[in-house]
OpenMM code with the backbone's topology and positions (N, CA, C; nanometers):
from openmm import Vec3, app, unit

residues = "UNK UNK UNK UNK UNK UNK UNK UNK UNK UNK UNK UNK UNK UNK UNK UNK UNK UNK UNK UNK UNK UNK UNK UNK UNK UNK UNK UNK UNK UNK UNK UNK UNK UNK UNK UNK UNK UNK UNK UNK UNK UNK UNK UNK UNK UNK UNK UNK UNK UNK UNK UNK UNK UNK UNK UNK UNK UNK UNK UNK UNK UNK".split()
positions = [
    Vec3(0.9820, -2.1320, -0.4776),
    Vec3(0.9907, -1.9945, -0.4921),
    Vec3(0.8345, -1.9168, -0.3909),
    Vec3(0.8676, -1.8614, -0.2931),
    Vec3(0.7290, -1.8364, -0.2001),
    Vec3(0.6536, -1.6779, -0.2673),
    Vec3(0.5594, -1.6156, -0.2589),
    Vec3(0.4767, -1.5642, -0.3441),
    Vec3(0.4005, -1.4536, -0.1856),
    Vec3(0.4482, -1.3406, -0.1853),
    Vec3(0.3074, -1.2900, -0.1126),
    Vec3(0.2481, -1.1974, -0.2152),
    Vec3(0.0628, -1.2010, -0.1809),
    Vec3(0.0241, -1.0949, -0.2397),
    Vec3(-0.0224, -1.0177, -0.1722),
    Vec3(-0.0322, -0.8700, -0.2325),
    Vec3(-0.0220, -0.7532, -0.1176),
    Vec3(-0.1288, -0.6821, -0.2030),
    Vec3(-0.2475, -0.6350, -0.1053),
    Vec3(-0.3646, -0.5195, -0.1752),
    Vec3(-0.3646, -0.4111, -0.0939),
    Vec3(-0.3694, -0.3454, -0.1599),
    Vec3(-0.2997, -0.1997, -0.1669),
    Vec3(-0.3598, -0.0879, -0.2026),
    Vec3(-0.4482, 0.0290, -0.1542),
    Vec3(-0.5463, 0.1541, -0.1671),
    Vec3(-0.4617, 0.2645, -0.1746),
    Vec3(-0.3457, 0.2543, -0.1990),
    Vec3(-0.2392, 0.3467, -0.2933),
    Vec3(-0.0694, 0.2709, -0.3544),
    Vec3(-0.1048, 0.2963, -0.5038),
    Vec3(0.0434, 0.2723, -0.5849),
    Vec3(0.1499, 0.2744, -0.4966),
    Vec3(0.1387, 0.4029, -0.4419),
    Vec3(0.3039, 0.3826, -0.3992),
    Vec3(0.3482, 0.3454, -0.3175),
    Vec3(0.2266, 0.2518, -0.1849),
    Vec3(0.2367, 0.1624, -0.1262),
    Vec3(0.3558, 0.0890, -0.1866),
    Vec3(0.3179, 0.0064, -0.3366),
    Vec3(0.4266, -0.0902, -0.3708),
    Vec3(0.5712, -0.0504, -0.3402),
    Vec3(0.5844, 0.0486, -0.3683),
    Vec3(0.7640, 0.0770, -0.3173),
    Vec3(0.8144, 0.0217, -0.1767),
    Vec3(0.7063, 0.1391, -0.1012),
    Vec3(0.7162, 0.0950, 0.0579),
    Vec3(0.7580, -0.0738, 0.1098),
    Vec3(0.6338, -0.1647, 0.0571),
    Vec3(0.6619, -0.3339, 0.0234),
    Vec3(0.8243, -0.3707, 0.0387),
    Vec3(0.8042, -0.3272, -0.1575),
    Vec3(0.9333, -0.3383, -0.1673),
    Vec3(1.0538, -0.3615, -0.0884),
    Vec3(1.0839, -0.2658, -0.0661),
    Vec3(1.2113, -0.1446, -0.0265),
    Vec3(1.2131, -0.3019, 0.1402),
    Vec3(1.1197, -0.2988, 0.1921),
    Vec3(1.0847, -0.3760, 0.2772),
    Vec3(1.1337, -0.5153, 0.2761),
    Vec3(1.1053, -0.5707, 0.1792),
    Vec3(1.0853, -0.6891, 0.1444),
    Vec3(1.3156, -0.6575, 0.0999),
    Vec3(1.3157, -0.5717, 0.0478),
    Vec3(1.4855, -0.5833, 0.0366),
    Vec3(1.5665, -0.5152, 0.0855),
    Vec3(1.5955, -0.5196, 0.2339),
    Vec3(1.6116, -0.4818, 0.3120),
    Vec3(1.6412, -0.5762, 0.4195),
    Vec3(1.5411, -0.6646, 0.3839),
    Vec3(1.5123, -0.8702, 0.5098),
    Vec3(1.6131, -0.9614, 0.3563),
    Vec3(1.6249, -0.8960, 0.2697),
    Vec3(1.7523, -1.0212, 0.1610),
    Vec3(1.6898, -1.1257, 0.1528),
    Vec3(1.5014, -1.1432, 0.1339),
    Vec3(1.4830, -1.2700, 0.1009),
    Vec3(1.5215, -1.3196, -0.0240),
    Vec3(1.5947, -1.3601, -0.0651),
    Vec3(1.5727, -1.3856, -0.2363),
    Vec3(1.4715, -1.5431, -0.2582),
    Vec3(1.3965, -1.5758, -0.1971),
    Vec3(1.2850, -1.6209, -0.2448),
    Vec3(1.1578, -1.5955, -0.2454),
    Vec3(1.1809, -1.4658, -0.2291),
    Vec3(1.0100, -1.4180, -0.2027),
    Vec3(0.9922, -1.3171, -0.2918),
    Vec3(0.8856, -1.3769, -0.3368),
    Vec3(0.8355, -1.2656, -0.4824),
    Vec3(0.6852, -1.1602, -0.4032),
    Vec3(0.6635, -1.0287, -0.4189),
    Vec3(0.5887, -0.9784, -0.3774),
    Vec3(0.4761, -0.9497, -0.4856),
    Vec3(0.3443, -0.9993, -0.4779),
    Vec3(0.2294, -0.9709, -0.5874),
    Vec3(0.1823, -0.8297, -0.5695),
    Vec3(0.1137, -0.7507, -0.6201),
    Vec3(0.0876, -0.6082, -0.5748),
    Vec3(-0.0560, -0.6033, -0.6793),
    Vec3(-0.1664, -0.5707, -0.5760),
    Vec3(-0.2388, -0.4852, -0.6699),
    Vec3(-0.3258, -0.4387, -0.5721),
    Vec3(-0.3655, -0.3207, -0.7016),
    Vec3(-0.4416, -0.1492, -0.6344),
    Vec3(-0.5505, -0.1528, -0.6310),
    Vec3(-0.5957, -0.1746, -0.5627),
    Vec3(-0.7409, -0.0770, -0.5458),
    Vec3(-0.8011, 0.0405, -0.5243),
    Vec3(-0.7695, 0.1889, -0.5971),
    Vec3(-0.7036, 0.2902, -0.5340),
    Vec3(-0.8931, 0.3107, -0.4814),
    Vec3(-0.9587, 0.2522, -0.5634),
    Vec3(-1.0778, 0.3596, -0.5441),
    Vec3(-1.1533, 0.3089, -0.3860),
    Vec3(-1.0559, 0.2538, -0.2977),
    Vec3(-1.1328, 0.1635, -0.1810),
    Vec3(-1.0839, 0.3717, -0.0808),
    Vec3(-1.0168, 0.3458, -0.1490),
    Vec3(-0.9440, 0.4904, -0.0514),
    Vec3(-1.0509, 0.6617, -0.0452),
    Vec3(-1.0509, 0.6213, -0.1922),
    Vec3(-1.1801, 0.7448, -0.2106),
    Vec3(-1.2956, 0.7146, -0.2160),
    Vec3(-1.3174, 0.6327, -0.1857),
    Vec3(-1.4611, 0.5918, -0.1259),
    Vec3(-1.4784, 0.6025, 0.0489),
    Vec3(-1.3312, 0.5051, 0.1092),
    Vec3(-1.3897, 0.5901, 0.2609),
    Vec3(-1.3529, 0.7723, 0.3179),
    Vec3(-1.3031, 0.8211, 0.2322),
    Vec3(-1.2682, 0.9053, 0.2301),
    Vec3(-1.3989, 1.0158, 0.1685),
    Vec3(-1.5042, 0.9379, 0.0819),
    Vec3(-1.5815, 1.0351, 0.0792),
    Vec3(-1.7240, 0.9426, 0.1645),
    Vec3(-1.6304, 0.8930, 0.2887),
    Vec3(-1.7838, 0.8538, 0.3559),
    Vec3(-1.7232, 0.8874, 0.4333),
    Vec3(-1.6228, 0.9674, 0.5031),
    Vec3(-1.6204, 1.0124, 0.5977),
    Vec3(-1.5199, 0.9453, 0.7103),
    Vec3(-1.4649, 0.8724, 0.6493),
    Vec3(-1.4225, 0.7120, 0.6949),
    Vec3(-1.2701, 0.7586, 0.7375),
    Vec3(-1.2240, 0.7918, 0.6543),
    Vec3(-1.0560, 0.9209, 0.7029),
    Vec3(-1.0989, 1.0422, 0.6241),
    Vec3(-0.9996, 1.0887, 0.7501),
    Vec3(-1.0428, 1.2465, 0.7533),
    Vec3(-0.8838, 1.2684, 0.7119),
    Vec3(-0.8304, 1.4245, 0.6884),
    Vec3(-0.8034, 1.5066, 0.6270),
    Vec3(-0.6543, 1.4849, 0.7063),
    Vec3(-0.6491, 1.4824, 0.8342),
    Vec3(-0.6086, 1.4665, 0.9350),
    Vec3(-0.5198, 1.3492, 0.9409),
    Vec3(-0.5772, 1.1727, 0.9401),
    Vec3(-0.5321, 1.1164, 0.9092),
    Vec3(-0.4555, 1.0717, 0.7985),
    Vec3(-0.5482, 1.0743, 0.6598),
    Vec3(-0.4839, 1.1301, 0.5408),
    Vec3(-0.2945, 1.1429, 0.5946),
    Vec3(-0.2885, 1.3703, 0.6466),
    Vec3(-0.1476, 1.4133, 0.6467),
    Vec3(-0.0681, 1.3424, 0.7528),
    Vec3(-0.1203, 1.2199, 0.8352),
    Vec3(-0.0734, 1.1786, 0.9564),
    Vec3(0.0057, 1.0176, 0.8812),
    Vec3(-0.0395, 1.0226, 0.8344),
    Vec3(-0.0707, 0.8417, 0.7622),
    Vec3(-0.0454, 0.7767, 0.6582),
    Vec3(-0.0381, 0.8890, 0.5255),
    Vec3(-0.0536, 0.8609, 0.4323),
    Vec3(-0.1822, 0.9156, 0.3083),
    Vec3(-0.1807, 0.9213, 0.2311),
    Vec3(-0.1323, 0.7640, 0.1540),
    Vec3(-0.0538, 0.8379, 0.0239),
    Vec3(0.0545, 0.9113, 0.0339),
    Vec3(0.1692, 0.8760, 0.0084),
    Vec3(0.1516, 0.8757, -0.1248),
    Vec3(0.1593, 0.9503, -0.1952),
    Vec3(0.1517, 0.9848, -0.3827),
    Vec3(-0.0165, 0.9157, -0.4450),
    Vec3(-0.0716, 0.9579, -0.3156),
    Vec3(-0.3068, 0.8644, -0.3836),
    Vec3(-0.2839, 0.9660, -0.4922),
] * unit.nanometer
topology = app.Topology()
chain = topology.addChain("A")
for resn in residues:
    res = topology.addResidue(resn, chain)
    for name in ("N", "CA", "C"):
        topology.addAtom(name, app.Element.getBySymbol(name[0]), res)
């Protein structure tokens, strides 16, 4: 079995990746998820992510 590690800035991204994997119907692939939500918070605080970008691209549920 192949294991793919996924690093996310928002917990809501886990479902997106799991749904995508399920749509591909790979039976021998497992996703391993890690969430580092403080990275998104830090980017917003540093003005590296603007409210417009957040509305346009996510963070869906963060």
